[in-house]
N, CA, C and O atoms as a GROMACS GRO file, in nm:
protein
  612
    1MET      N    1  -1.603  -2.840  -0.217
    1MET     CA    2  -1.593  -2.700  -0.258
    1MET      C    3  -1.492  -2.628  -0.169
    1MET      O    4  -1.488  -2.649  -0.048
    2ALA      N    5  -1.412  -2.545  -0.230
    2ALA     CA    6  -1.309  -2.471  -0.156
    2ALA      C    7  -1.344  -2.323  -0.154
    2ALA      O    8  -1.403  -2.270  -0.248
    3ARG      N    9  -1.307  -2.258  -0.048
    3ARG     CA   10  -1.322  -2.114  -0.036
    3ARG      C   11  -1.184  -2.053  -0.047
    3ARG      O   12  -1.088  -2.103   0.013
    4ASN      N   13  -1.173  -1.947  -0.123
    4ASN     CA   14  -1.046  -1.876  -0.140
    4ASN      C   15  -1.063  -1.732  -0.097
    4ASN      O   16  -1.168  -1.671  -0.119
    5LEU      N   17  -0.959  -1.677  -0.037
    5LEU     CA   18  -0.957  -1.537   0.003
    5LEU      C   19  -0.864  -1.461  -0.091
    5LEU      O   20  -0.761  -1.512  -0.133
    6LYS      N   21  -0.902  -1.339  -0.124
    6LYS     CA   22  -0.817  -1.256  -0.210
    6LYS      C   23  -0.829  -1.111  -0.165
    6LYS      O   24  -0.939  -1.059  -0.148
    7PHE      N   25  -0.713  -1.048  -0.147
    7PHE     CA   26  -0.707  -0.908  -0.105
    7PHE      C   27  -0.608  -0.834  -0.193
    7PHE      O   28  -0.503  -0.888  -0.228
    8GLU      N   29  -0.642  -0.712  -0.229
    8GLU     CA   30  -0.550  -0.627  -0.305
    8GLU      C   31  -0.531  -0.498  -0.228
    8GLU      O   32  -0.627  -0.434  -0.186
    9VAL      N   33  -0.405  -0.461  -0.211
    9VAL     CA   34  -0.372  -0.338  -0.140
    9VAL      C   35  -0.260  -0.265  -0.214
    9VAL      O   36  -0.182  -0.326  -0.288
   10PHE      N   37  -0.255  -0.136  -0.194
   10PHE     CA   38  -0.150  -0.054  -0.252
   10PHE      C   39  -0.068   0.005  -0.136
   10PHE      O   40  -0.124   0.055  -0.039
   11TYR      N   41   0.064  -0.003  -0.149
   11TYR     CA   42   0.154   0.060  -0.053
   11TYR      C   43   0.240   0.160  -0.128
   11TYR      O   44   0.291   0.131  -0.236
   12ASP      N   45   0.255   0.278  -0.071
   12ASP     CA   46   0.333   0.383  -0.138
   12ASP      C   47   0.483   0.369  -0.110
   12ASP      O   48   0.553   0.466  -0.082
   13LYS      N   49   0.528   0.246  -0.118
   13LYS     CA   50   0.670   0.213  -0.098
   13LYS      C   51   0.718   0.133  -0.217
   13LYS      O   52   0.638   0.067  -0.283
   14PRO      N   53   0.847   0.138  -0.247
   14PRO     CA   54   0.899   0.062  -0.362
   14PRO      C   55   0.887  -0.089  -0.340
   14PRO      O   56   0.886  -0.136  -0.227
   15VAL      N   57   0.879  -0.162  -0.448
   15VAL     CA   58   0.860  -0.306  -0.444
   15VAL      C   59   0.972  -0.375  -0.364
   15VAL      O   60   0.946  -0.475  -0.298
   16GLU      N   61   1.093  -0.324  -0.368
   16GLU     CA   62   1.205  -0.382  -0.293
   16GLU      C   63   1.178  -0.378  -0.143
   16GLU      O   64   1.212  -0.471  -0.070
   17ARG      N   65   1.118  -0.270  -0.099
   17ARG     CA   66   1.089  -0.254   0.044
   17ARG      C   67   0.976  -0.348   0.088
   17ARG      O   68   0.982  -0.407   0.196
   18VAL      N   69   0.874  -0.360   0.006
   18VAL     CA   70   0.763  -0.450   0.037
   18VAL      C   71   0.813  -0.595   0.036
   18VAL      O   72   0.778  -0.673   0.125
   19TRP      N   73   0.893  -0.629  -0.064
   19TRP     CA   74   0.949  -0.765  -0.072
   19TRP      C   75   1.030  -0.797   0.054
   19TRP      O   76   1.019  -0.907   0.108
   20ALA      N   77   1.109  -0.703   0.098
   20ALA     CA   78   1.190  -0.725   0.219
   20ALA      C   79   1.100  -0.753   0.340
   20ALA      O   80   1.131  -0.838   0.422
   21ALA      N   81   0.988  -0.681   0.350
   21ALA     CA   82   0.896  -0.702   0.462
   21ALA      C   83   0.830  -0.839   0.456
   21ALA      O   84   0.794  -0.896   0.560
   22LEU      N   85   0.815  -0.894   0.335
   22LEU     CA   86   0.754  -1.026   0.319
   22LEU      C   87   0.853  -1.140   0.340
   22LEU      O   88   0.812  -1.253   0.368
   23THR      N   89   0.983  -1.112   0.326
   23THR     CA   90   1.082  -1.220   0.324
   23THR      C   91   1.186  -1.212   0.435
   23THR      O   92   1.276  -1.296   0.439
   24ASN      N   93   1.177  -1.116   0.523
   24ASN     CA   94   1.268  -1.104   0.636
   24ASN      C   95   1.198  -1.161   0.759
   24ASN      O   96   1.090  -1.114   0.796
   25ALA      N   97   1.256  -1.259   0.823
   25ALA     CA   98   1.192  -1.327   0.936
   25ALA      C   99   1.155  -1.231   1.049
   25ALA      O  100   1.049  -1.245   1.110
   26ARG      N  101   1.240  -1.135   1.077
   26ARG     CA  102   1.209  -1.040   1.185
   26ARG      C  103   1.094  -0.948   1.147
   26ARG      O  104   1.008  -0.918   1.230
   27ALA      N  105   1.092  -0.905   1.022
   27ALA     CA  106   0.980  -0.822   0.975
   27ALA      C  107   0.850  -0.902   0.981
   27ALA      O  108   0.747  -0.851   1.026
   28LEU      N  109   0.854  -1.027   0.936
   28LEU     CA  110   0.736  -1.114   0.942
   28LEU      C  111   0.688  -1.131   1.086
   28LEU      O  112   0.567  -1.134   1.111
   29ALA      N  113   0.781  -1.142   1.179
   29ALA     CA  114   0.744  -1.156   1.320
   29ALA      C  115   0.670  -1.033   1.368
   29ALA      O  116   0.582  -1.043   1.454
   30ALA      N  117   0.704  -0.918   1.314
   30ALA     CA  118   0.637  -0.794   1.356
   30ALA      C  119   0.496  -0.786   1.301
   30ALA      O  120   0.401  -0.761   1.377
   31TRP      N  121   0.479  -0.806   1.172
   31TRP     CA  122   0.346  -0.783   1.115
   31TRP      C  123   0.259  -0.907   1.106
   31TRP      O  124   0.139  -0.897   1.082
   32LEU      N  125   0.319  -1.026   1.124
   32LEU     CA  126   0.239  -1.148   1.116
   32LEU      C  127   0.256  -1.231   1.244
   32LEU      O  128   0.176  -1.218   1.337
   33MET      N  129   0.359  -1.316   1.249
   33MET     CA  130   0.381  -1.402   1.366
   33MET      C  131   0.529  -1.437   1.376
   33MET      O  132   0.600  -1.435   1.276
   34PRO      N  133   0.577  -1.470   1.497
   34PRO     CA  134   0.713  -1.523   1.511
   34PRO      C  135   0.729  -1.645   1.420
   34PRO      O  136   0.634  -1.721   1.398
   35ASN      N  137   0.852  -1.663   1.367
   35ASN     CA  138   0.871  -1.764   1.264
   35ASN      C  139   1.018  -1.798   1.248
   35ASN      O  140   1.104  -1.734   1.307
   36ASP      N  141   1.044  -1.898   1.167
   36ASP     CA  142   1.182  -1.932   1.127
   36ASP      C  143   1.190  -1.936   0.974
   36ASP      O  144   1.250  -2.026   0.916
   37PHE      N  145   1.128  -1.838   0.912
   37PHE     CA  146   1.122  -1.827   0.766
   37PHE      C  147   1.259  -1.797   0.706
   37PHE      O  148   1.340  -1.727   0.766
   38ALA      N  149   1.284  -1.852   0.588
   38ALA     CA  150   1.399  -1.816   0.505
   38ALA      C  151   1.349  -1.818   0.360
   38ALA      O  152   1.277  -1.909   0.320
   39PRO      N  153   1.386  -1.718   0.281
   39PRO     CA  154   1.338  -1.710   0.144
   39PRO      C  155   1.413  -1.805   0.050
   39PRO      O  156   1.486  -1.761  -0.040
   40LYS      N  157   1.394  -1.934   0.072
   40LYS     CA  158   1.461  -2.037  -0.008
   40LYS      C  159   1.358  -2.141  -0.050
   40LYS      O  160   1.280  -2.188   0.032
   41LEU      N  161   1.359  -2.176  -0.177
   41LEU     CA  162   1.268  -2.276  -0.229
   41LEU      C  163   1.281  -2.406  -0.150
   41LEU      O  164   1.392  -2.456  -0.130
   42GLY      N  165   1.170  -2.460  -0.105
   42GLY     CA  166   1.169  -2.584  -0.029
   42GLY      C  167   1.190  -2.569   0.120
   42GLY      O  168   1.179  -2.666   0.194
   43HIS      N  169   1.222  -2.447   0.167
   43HIS     CA  170   1.245  -2.426   0.310
   43HIS      C  171   1.116  -2.450   0.388
   43HIS      O  172   1.011  -2.393   0.357
   44ARG      N  173   1.125  -2.535   0.490
   44ARG     CA  174   1.012  -2.560   0.580
   44ARG      C  175   1.028  -2.471   0.702
   44ARG      O  176   1.135  -2.460   0.760
   45PHE      N  177   0.918  -2.408   0.739
   45PHE     CA  178   0.923  -2.315   0.852
   45PHE      C  179   0.790  -2.318   0.927
   45PHE      O  180   0.692  -2.377   0.882
   46LYS      N  181   0.790  -2.252   1.042
   46LYS     CA  182   0.671  -2.247   1.126
   46LYS      C  183   0.641  -2.103   1.165
   46LYS      O  184   0.732  -2.025   1.196
   47PHE      N  185   0.513  -2.070   1.164
   47PHE     CA  186   0.464  -1.949   1.230
   47PHE      C  187   0.410  -1.996   1.364
   47PHE      O  188   0.353  -2.104   1.374
   48ARG      N  189   0.429  -1.914   1.469
   48ARG     CA  190   0.381  -1.949   1.601
   48ARG      C  191   0.302  -1.833   1.660
   48ARG      O  192   0.340  -1.716   1.648
   49THR      N  193   0.193  -1.868   1.724
   49THR     CA  194   0.109  -1.769   1.791
   49THR      C  195   0.043  -1.834   1.911
   49THR      O  196   0.068  -1.952   1.940
   50LYS      N  197  -0.041  -1.760   1.981
   50LYS     CA  198  -0.109  -1.816   2.098
   50LYS      C  199  -0.207  -1.925   2.053
   50LYS      O  200  -0.282  -1.906   1.957
   51PRO      N  201  -0.207  -2.038   2.124
   51PRO     CA  202  -0.305  -2.142   2.094
   51PRO      C  203  -0.448  -2.092   2.120
   51PRO      O  204  -0.470  -2.001   2.200
   52ALA      N  205  -0.541  -2.154   2.052
   52ALA     CA  206  -0.683  -2.126   2.069
   52ALA      C  207  -0.757  -2.259   2.060
   52ALA      O  208  -0.698  -2.358   2.016
   53PRO      N  209  -0.881  -2.265   2.098
   53PRO     CA  210  -0.955  -2.391   2.089
   53PRO      C  211  -0.947  -2.450   1.947
   53PRO      O  212  -0.983  -2.384   1.849
   54GLY      N  213  -0.898  -2.573   1.936
   54GLY     CA  214  -0.886  -2.639   1.807
   54GLY      C  215  -0.764  -2.600   1.728
   54GLY      O  216  -0.749  -2.640   1.612
   55PHE      N  217  -0.676  -2.521   1.789
   55PHE     CA  218  -0.556  -2.471   1.718
   55PHE      C  219  -0.442  -2.464   1.818
   55PHE      O  220  -0.451  -2.396   1.920
   56ASP      N  221  -0.332  -2.537   1.789
   56ASP     CA  222  -0.219  -2.541   1.882
   56ASP      C  223  -0.126  -2.420   1.873
   56ASP      O  224  -0.027  -2.413   1.945
   57GLY      N  225  -0.158  -2.326   1.785
   57GLY     CA  226  -0.077  -2.205   1.772
   57GLY      C  227   0.038  -2.218   1.674
   57GLY      O  228   0.120  -2.127   1.662
   58ILE      N  229   0.045  -2.331   1.604
   58ILE     CA  230   0.156  -2.353   1.510
   58ILE      C  231   0.100  -2.369   1.368
   58ILE      O  232   0.007  -2.446   1.345
   59VAL      N  233   0.159  -2.294   1.275
   59VAL     CA  234   0.126  -2.308   1.133
   59VAL      C  235   0.252  -2.360   1.065
   59VAL      O  236   0.355  -2.293   1.062
   60ASP      N  237   0.243  -2.481   1.009
   60ASP     CA  238   0.355  -2.540   0.936
   60ASP      C  239   0.348  -2.494   0.791
   60ASP      O  240   0.242  -2.495   0.729
   61CYS      N  241   0.463  -2.453   0.739
   61CYS     CA  242   0.468  -2.397   0.604
   61CYS      C  243   0.589  -2.450   0.528
   61CYS      O  244   0.685  -2.502   0.586
   62GLU      N  245   0.583  -2.436   0.396
   62GLU     CA  246   0.696  -2.466   0.309
   62GLU      C  247   0.694  -2.369   0.192
   62GLU      O  248   0.589  -2.345   0.133
   63VAL      N  249   0.810  -2.313   0.160
   63VAL     CA  250   0.820  -2.223   0.045
   63VAL      C  251   0.806  -2.307  -0.081
   63VAL      O  252   0.887  -2.396  -0.108
   64LEU      N  253   0.703  -2.277  -0.160
   64LEU     CA  254   0.673  -2.354  -0.281
   64LEU      C  255   0.721  -2.284  -0.408
   64LEU      O  256   0.759  -2.349  -0.505
   65GLU      N  257   0.720  -2.152  -0.407
   65GLU     CA  258   0.768  -2.072  -0.521
   65GLU      C  259   0.830  -1.944  -0.467
   65GLU      O  260   0.786  -1.889  -0.366
   66ILE      N  261   0.931  -1.899  -0.537
   66ILE     CA  262   0.990  -1.770  -0.503
   66ILE      C  263   1.046  -1.707  -0.631
   66ILE      O  264   1.135  -1.762  -0.695
   67ASP      N  265   0.992  -1.592  -0.664
   67ASP     CA  266   1.036  -1.513  -0.779
   67ASP      C  267   1.063  -1.374  -0.723
   67ASP      O  268   0.971  -1.292  -0.714
   68PRO      N  269   1.188  -1.346  -0.685
   68PRO     CA  270   1.220  -1.223  -0.612
   68PRO      C  271   1.156  -1.098  -0.671
   68PRO      O  272   1.158  -1.075  -0.792
   69LEU      N  273   1.100  -1.019  -0.582
   69LEU     CA  274   1.032  -0.892  -0.609
   69LEU      C  275   0.899  -0.908  -0.682
   69LEU      O  276   0.834  -0.809  -0.714
   70LYS      N  277   0.857  -1.034  -0.709
   70LYS     CA  278   0.734  -1.054  -0.784
   70LYS      C  279   0.634  -1.149  -0.718
   70LYS      O  280   0.516  -1.118  -0.709
   71ARG      N  281   0.682  -1.263  -0.670
   71ARG     CA  282   0.588  -1.366  -0.625
   71ARG      C  283   0.651  -1.455  -0.518
   71ARG      O  284   0.766  -1.497  -0.529
   72LEU      N  285   0.572  -1.482  -0.414
   72LEU     CA  286   0.612  -1.571  -0.306
   72LEU      C  287   0.493  -1.659  -0.274
   72LEU      O  288   0.382  -1.610  -0.250
   73VAL      N  289   0.515  -1.791  -0.274
   73VAL     CA  290   0.408  -1.887  -0.245
   73VAL      C  291   0.456  -1.983  -0.138
   73VAL      O  292   0.567  -2.037  -0.146
   74TYR      N  293   0.372  -2.005  -0.037
   74TYR     CA  294   0.404  -2.106   0.063
   74TYR      C  295   0.278  -2.179   0.108
   74TYR      O  296   0.168  -2.124   0.106
   75SER      N  297   0.298  -2.304   0.149
   75SER     CA  298   0.188  -2.379   0.207
   75SER      C  299   0.162  -2.323   0.346
   75SER      O  300   0.247  -2.257   0.405
   76TRP      N  301   0.041  -2.351   0.398
   76TRP     CA  302  -0.002  -2.301   0.528
   76TRP      C  303  -0.090  -2.410   0.589
   76TRP      O  304  -0.206  -2.426   0.550
   77THR      N  305  -0.036  -2.484   0.684
   77THR     CA  306  -0.109  -2.596   0.745
   77THR      C  307  -0.118  -2.574   0.896
   77THR      O  308  -0.016  -2.572   0.966
   78GLY      N  309  -0.239  -2.556   0.943
   78GLY     CA  310  -0.260  -2.534   1.086
   78GLY      C  311  -0.408  -2.519   1.115
   78GLY      O  312  -0.486  -2.483   1.028
   79GLY      N  313  -0.445  -2.547   1.237
   79GLY     CA  314  -0.585  -2.534   1.276
   79GLY      C  315  -0.676  -2.630   1.201
   79GLY      O  316  -0.796  -2.605   1.187
   80GLY      N  317  -0.619  -2.740   1.153
   80GLY     CA  318  -0.698  -2.840   1.084
   80GLY      C  319  -0.723  -2.811   0.936
   80GLY      O  320  -0.807  -2.876   0.875
   81VAL      N  321  -0.652  -2.715   0.879
   81VAL     CA  322  -0.666  -2.685   0.736
   81VAL      C  323  -0.530  -2.687   0.667
   81VAL      O  324  -0.428  -2.655   0.727
   82GLU      N  325  -0.532  -2.726   0.540
   82GLU     CA  326  -0.413  -2.722   0.456
   82GLU      C  327  -0.443  -2.627   0.340
   82GLU      O  328  -0.529  -2.655   0.257
   83THR      N  329  -0.372  -2.515   0.337
   83THR     CA  330  -0.399  -2.412   0.239
   83THR      C  331  -0.270  -2.362   0.176
   83THR      O  332  -0.161  -2.413   0.204
   84LYS      N  333  -0.284  -2.261   0.092
   84LYS     CA  334  -0.169  -2.202   0.026
   84LYS      C  335  -0.182  -2.050   0.031
   84LYS      O  336  -0.292  -1.996   0.015
   85VAL      N  337  -0.070  -1.982   0.054
   85VAL     CA  338  -0.064  -1.836   0.055
   85VAL      C  339   0.019  -1.791  -0.064
   85VAL      O  340   0.131  -1.838  -0.085
   86ILE      N  341  -0.037  -1.700  -0.142
   86ILE     CA  342   0.032  -1.648  -0.261
   86ILE      C  343   0.038  -1.497  -0.251
   86ILE      O  344  -0.064  -1.429  -0.244
   87TRP      N  345   0.160  -1.445  -0.251
   87TRP     CA  346   0.184  -1.300  -0.254
   87TRP      C  347   0.230  -1.264  -0.394
   87TRP      O  348   0.324  -1.325  -0.446
   88THR      N  349   0.166  -1.165  -0.456
   88THR     CA  350   0.208  -1.115  -0.586
   88THR      C  351   0.231  -0.965  -0.573
   88THR      O  352   0.145  -0.892  -0.524
   89LEU      N  353   0.348  -0.920  -0.615
   89LEU     CA  354   0.384  -0.780  -0.607
   89LEU      C  355   0.402  -0.724  -0.748
   89LEU      O  356   0.455  -0.790  -0.837
   90LYS      N  357   0.357  -0.601  -0.766
   90LYS     CA  358   0.373  -0.534  -0.894
   90LYS      C  359   0.411  -0.390  -0.869
   90LYS      O  360   0.339  -0.315  -0.803
   91ALA      N  361   0.526  -0.351  -0.923
   91ALA     CA  362   0.568  -0.211  -0.913
   91ALA      C  363   0.476  -0.127  -1.000
   91ALA      O  364   0.458  -0.155  -1.119
   92VAL      N  365   0.418  -0.024  -0.941
   92VAL     CA  366   0.331   0.068  -1.014
   92VAL      C  367   0.374   0.210  -0.980
   92VAL      O  368   0.454   0.232  -0.889
   93GLU      N  369   0.322   0.304  -1.052
   93GLU     CA  370   0.358   0.443  -1.026
   93GLU      C  371   0.324   0.479  -0.881
   93GLU      O  372   0.211   0.462  -0.836
   94GLY      N  373   0.423   0.526  -0.810
   94GLY     CA  374   0.404   0.570  -0.672
   94GLY      C  375   0.413   0.462  -0.567
   94GLY      O  376   0.394   0.491  -0.449
   95GLY      N  377   0.442   0.336  -0.606
   95GLY     CA  378   0.451   0.233  -0.503
   95GLY      C  379   0.439   0.092  -0.555
   95GLY      O  380   0.489   0.059  -0.662
   96THR      N  381   0.370   0.009  -0.476
   96THR     CA  382   0.360  -0.134  -0.504
   96THR      C  383   0.216  -0.180  -0.487
   96THR      O  384   0.152  -0.154  -0.385
   97GLN      N  385   0.167  -0.250  -0.588
   97GLN     CA  386   0.037  -0.316  -0.580
   97GLN      C  387   0.061  -0.457  -0.529
   97GLN      O  388   0.140  -0.532  -0.587
   98VAL      N  389  -0.006  -0.495  -0.421
   98VAL     CA  390   0.012  -0.626  -0.359
   98VAL      C  391  -0.120  -0.703  -0.365
   98VAL      O  392  -0.226  -0.651  -0.330
   99THR      N  393  -0.110  -0.826  -0.411
   99THR     CA  394  -0.225  -0.916  -0.408
   99THR      C  395  -0.189  -1.033  -0.316
   99THR      O  396  -0.085  -1.097  -0.332
  100LEU      N  397  -0.277  -1.060  -0.221
  100LEU     CA  398  -0.263  -1.174  -0.132
  100LEU      C  399  -0.379  -1.268  -0.162
  100LEU      O  400  -0.496  -1.229  -0.156
  101GLU      N  401  -0.345  -1.393  -0.193
  101GLU     CA  402  -0.446  -1.496  -0.210
  101GLU      C  403  -0.415  -1.606  -0.108
  101GLU      O  404  -0.304  -1.657  -0.101
  102HIS      N  405  -0.516  -1.640  -0.030
  102HIS     CA  406  -0.503  -1.750   0.066
  102HIS      C  407  -0.610  -1.849   0.024
  102HIS      O  408  -0.729  -1.823   0.041
  103SER      N  409  -0.569  -1.962  -0.031
  103SER     CA  410  -0.664  -2.050  -0.099
  103SER      C  411  -0.664  -2.192  -0.046
  103SER      O  412  -0.569  -2.238   0.018
  104GLY      N  413  -0.776  -2.262  -0.073
  104GLY     CA  414  -0.786  -2.403  -0.043
  104GLY      C  415  -0.860  -2.437   0.084
  104GLY      O  416  -0.846  -2.548   0.135
  105PHE      N  417  -0.940  -2.346   0.137
  105PHE     CA  418  -1.018  -2.376   0.258
  105PHE      C  419  -1.132  -2.468   0.219
  105PHE      O  420  -1.216  -2.433   0.136
  106ARG      N  421  -1.136  -2.587   0.279
  106ARG     CA  422  -1.237  -2.687   0.241
  106ARG      C  423  -1.322  -2.727   0.361
  106ARG      O  424  -1.276  -2.728   0.475
  107GLY      N  425  -1.447  -2.758   0.333
  107GLY     CA  426  -1.538  -2.810   0.434
  107GLY      C  427  -1.579  -2.706   0.536
  107GLY      O  428  -1.546  -2.588   0.526
  108VAL      N  429  -1.652  -2.753   0.636
  108VAL     CA  430  -1.704  -2.665   0.741
  108VAL      C  431  -1.591  -2.601   0.819
  108VAL      O  432  -1.594  -2.481   0.847
  109ARG      N  433  -1.490  -2.682   0.855
  109ARG     CA  434  -1.377  -2.628   0.930
  109ARG      C  435  -1.305  -2.522   0.848
  109ARG      O  436  -1.268  -2.417   0.901
  110GLY      N  437  -1.285  -2.549   0.719
  110GLY     CA  438  -1.220  -2.452   0.631
  110GLY      C  439  -1.297  -2.322   0.623
  110GLY      O  440  -1.238  -2.214   0.621
  111LEU      N  441  -1.430  -2.332   0.619
  111LEU     CA  442  -1.513  -2.212   0.615
  111LEU      C  443  -1.496  -2.130   0.742
  111LEU      O  444  -1.483  -2.007   0.736
  112LEU      N  445  -1.494  -2.197   0.855
  112LEU     CA  446  -1.475  -2.128   0.984
  112LEU      C  447  -1.337  -2.061   0.991
  112LEU      O  448  -1.327  -1.943   1.024
  113VAL      N  449  -1.232  -2.138   0.959
  113VAL     CA  450  -1.096  -2.083   0.965
  113VAL      C  451  -1.079  -1.969   0.866
  113VAL      O  452  -1.017  -1.868   0.898
  114SER      N  453  -1.135  -1.984   0.745
  114SER     CA  454  -1.122  -1.877   0.645
  114SER      C  455  -1.191  -1.750   0.691
  114SER      O  456  -1.143  -1.640   0.663
  115SER      N  457  -1.301  -1.764   0.760
  115SER     CA  458  -1.372  -1.647   0.812
  115SER      C  459  -1.287  -1.573   0.915
  115SER      O  460  -1.279  -1.450   0.913
  116ILE      N  461  -1.224  -1.648   1.004
  116ILE     CA  462  -1.137  -1.588   1.105
  116ILE      C  463  -1.016  -1.521   1.039
  116ILE      O  464  -0.983  -1.407   1.070
  117LEU      N  465  -0.951  -1.594   0.948
  117LEU     CA  466  -0.832  -1.539   0.882
  117LEU      C  467  -0.865  -1.420   0.791
  117LEU      O  468  -0.786  -1.327   0.780
  118SER      N  469  -0.981  -1.424   0.728
  118SER     CA  470  -1.020  -1.313   0.641
  118SER      C  471  -1.024  -1.182   0.717
  118SER      O  472  -0.974  -1.080   0.670
  119LYS      N  473  -1.083  -1.185   0.836
  119LYS     CA  474  -1.090  -1.064   0.918
  119LYS      C  475  -0.950  -1.018   0.959
  119LYS      O  476  -0.920  -0.899   0.955
  120GLY      N  477  -0.865  -1.113   0.998
  120GLY     CA  478  -0.729  -1.077   1.039
  120GLY      C  479  -0.647  -1.020   0.925
  120GLY      O  480  -0.583  -0.916   0.939
  121TRP      N  481  -0.649  -1.089   0.810
  121TRP     CA  482  -0.572  -1.040   0.695
  121TRP      C  483  -0.618  -0.901   0.656
  121TRP      O  484  -0.536  -0.811   0.637
  122ASN      N  485  -0.749  -0.883   0.643
  122ASN     CA  486  -0.801  -0.760   0.585
  122ASN      C  487  -0.801  -0.641   0.680
  122ASN      O  488  -0.792  -0.527   0.634
  123SER      N  489  -0.810  -0.664   0.808
  123SER     CA  490  -0.812  -0.549   0.898
  123SER      C  491  -0.678  -0.526   0.965
  123SER      O  492  -0.613  -0.425   0.940
  124ARG      N  493  -0.635  -0.617   1.050
  124ARG     CA  494  -0.511  -0.595   1.126
  124ARG      C  495  -0.384  -0.606   1.042
  124ARG      O  496  -0.297  -0.520   1.050
  125ILE      N  497  -0.373  -0.711   0.963
  125ILE     CA  498  -0.245  -0.743   0.900
  125ILE      C  499  -0.214  -0.649   0.783
  125ILE      O  500  -0.113  -0.578   0.786
  126LEU      N  501  -0.298  -0.649   0.682
  126LEU     CA  502  -0.269  -0.573   0.560
  126LEU      C  503  -0.293  -0.423   0.575
  126LEU      O  504  -0.235  -0.344   0.500
  127ARG      N  505  -0.377  -0.383   0.668
  127ARG     CA  506  -0.416  -0.242   0.678
  127ARG      C  507  -0.350  -0.168   0.795
  127ARG      O  508  -0.350  -0.045   0.798
  128VAL      N  509  -0.296  -0.243   0.893
  128VAL     CA  510  -0.234  -0.178   1.009
  128VAL      C  511  -0.089  -0.221   1.028
  128VAL      O  512   0.002  -0.138   1.021
  129ARG      N  513  -0.068  -0.349   1.052
  129ARG     CA  514   0.067  -0.395   1.089
  129ARG      C  515   0.168  -0.386   0.975
  129ARG      O  516   0.276  -0.331   0.993
  130LEU      N  517   0.135  -0.439   0.858
  130LEU     CA  518   0.230  -0.432   0.747
  130LEU      C  519   0.259  -0.288   0.707
  130LEU      O  520   0.376  -0.255   0.686
  131PRO      N  521   0.159  -0.201   0.697
  131PRO     CA  522   0.191  -0.060   0.668
  131PRO      C  523   0.280   0.005   0.774
  131PRO      O  524   0.365   0.088   0.742
  132LEU      N  525   0.262  -0.033   0.901
  132LEU     CA  526   0.347   0.021   1.007
  132LEU      C  527   0.492  -0.021   0.985
  132LEU      O  528   0.583   0.061   0.997
  133VAL      N  529   0.513  -0.148   0.954
  133VAL     CA  530   0.649  -0.196   0.926
  133VAL      C  531   0.707  -0.122   0.806
  133VAL      O  532   0.822  -0.078   0.809
  134LEU      N  533   0.629  -0.108   0.700
  134LEU     CA  534   0.678  -0.040   0.580
  134LEU      C  535   0.710   0.107   0.606
  134LEU      O  536   0.801   0.162   0.543
  135SER      N  537   0.638   0.169   0.696
  135SER     CA  538   0.664   0.311   0.724
  135SER      C  539   0.786   0.332   0.812
  135SER      O  540   0.850   0.437   0.806
  136ARG      N  541   0.820   0.232   0.895
  136ARG     CA  542   0.929   0.249   0.990
  136ARG      C  543   1.058   0.177   0.955
  136ARG      O  544   1.162   0.204   1.016
  137TRP      N  545   1.055   0.086   0.857
  137TRP     CA  546   1.174   0.008   0.823
  137TRP      C  547   1.204   0.023   0.676
  137TRP      O  548   1.116   0.008   0.592
  138ASN      N  549   1.330   0.054   0.645
  138ASN     CA  550   1.365   0.079   0.504
  138ASN      C  551   1.392  -0.049   0.425
  138ASN      O  552   1.414  -0.042   0.304
  139GLY      N  553   1.391  -0.163   0.490
  139GLY     CA  554   1.410  -0.290   0.419
  139GLY      C  555   1.555  -0.328   0.400
  139GLY      O  556   1.584  -0.435   0.346
  140ARG      N  557   1.646  -0.244   0.442
  140ARG     CA  558   1.789  -0.273   0.424
  140ARG      C  559   1.862  -0.283   0.557
  140ARG      O  560   1.940  -0.376   0.579
  141ASP      N  561   1.839  -0.187   0.645
  141ASP     CA  562   1.909  -0.186   0.773
  141ASP      C  563   1.855  -0.296   0.864
  141ASP      O  564   1.755  -0.361   0.833
  142GLU      N  565   1.923  -0.316   0.977
  142GLU     CA  566   1.877  -0.413   1.074
  142GLU      C  567   1.736  -0.378   1.119
  142GLU      O  568   1.703  -0.260   1.135
  143PHE      N  569   1.654  -0.479   1.139
  143PHE     CA  570   1.515  -0.456   1.177
  143PHE      C  571   1.507  -0.406   1.320
  143PHE      O  572   1.566  -0.467   1.410
  144PRO      N  573   1.435  -0.296   1.345
  144PRO     CA  574   1.426  -0.240   1.481
  144PRO      C  575   1.345  -0.329   1.575
  144PRO      O  576   1.228  -0.356   1.549
  145GLN      N  577   1.406  -0.372   1.683
  145GLN     CA  578   1.344  -0.463   1.780
  145GLN      C  579   1.215  -0.406   1.835
  145GLN      O  580   1.118  -0.479   1.852
  146ASP      N  581   1.211  -0.276   1.864
  146ASP     CA  582   1.092  -0.216   1.924
  146ASP      C  583   0.971  -0.218   1.830
  146ASP      O  584   0.857  -0.205   1.876
  147LEU      N  585   0.994  -0.235   1.703
  147LEU     CA  586   0.885  -0.236   1.607
  147LEU      C  587   0.799  -0.362   1.620
  147LEU      O  588   0.678  -0.358   1.594
  148ILE      N  589   0.858  -0.471   1.660
  148ILE     CA  590   0.782  -0.594   1.680
  148ILE      C  591   0.678  -0.572   1.791
  148ILE      O  592   0.560  -0.603   1.773
  149ALA      N  593   0.722  -0.517   1.903
  149ALA     CA  594   0.630  -0.489   2.014
  149ALA      C  595   0.524  -0.388   1.973
  149ALA      O  596   0.407  -0.402   2.009
  150GLU      N  597   0.564  -0.285   1.899
  150GLU     CA  598   0.470  -0.181   1.857
  150GLU      C  599   0.358  -0.238   1.769
  150GLU      O  600   0.243  -0.199   1.782
  151CYS      N  601   0.393  -0.328   1.680
  151CYS     CA  602   0.295  -0.388   1.590
  151CYS      C  603   0.193  -0.475   1.663
  151CYS      O  604   0.080  -0.491   1.617
  152HIS      N  605   0.232  -0.530   1.777
  152HIS     CA  606   0.144  -0.624   1.847
  152HIS      C  607   0.070  -0.560   1.964
  152HIS      O  608   0.014  -0.631   2.047
  153ARG      N  609   0.070  -0.429   1.972
  153ARG     CA  610  -0.006  -0.360   2.077
  153ARG      C  611  -0.153  -0.363   2.046
  153ARG      O  612  -0.233  -0.310   2.123
   0.00000   0.00000   0.00000
């Protein structure tokens, strides 16, 4: 049996700006983790964070699907689990509706990891850090270096 996480959030920013925050490596470093992401089908990349018991701090990923301004899918392998992250964006009146699905958590370890990630996605990431990036970065200009530090305070 697999456990899947699903979150829906609304941001009062245009879909182009939200897409930029999801696909720019520096923006991702601010609201999620340092990385070597590139928005290219098949690109293999890593997220890096502080190690924890049973987790070396590295999440190996690969871009599996990319439909600009609409959908981004990548694998997520780390901490003993192999999962998939799916971002779906929809332009709506006044902003962007975002759906995040993180799926494929299996077994006892998957249940534990999904519980930890669920709290992080739903509280810090989607409700604090990503909105901070969206409020301070227009998605076109160079990403402000100080914003990375601000997001991780």
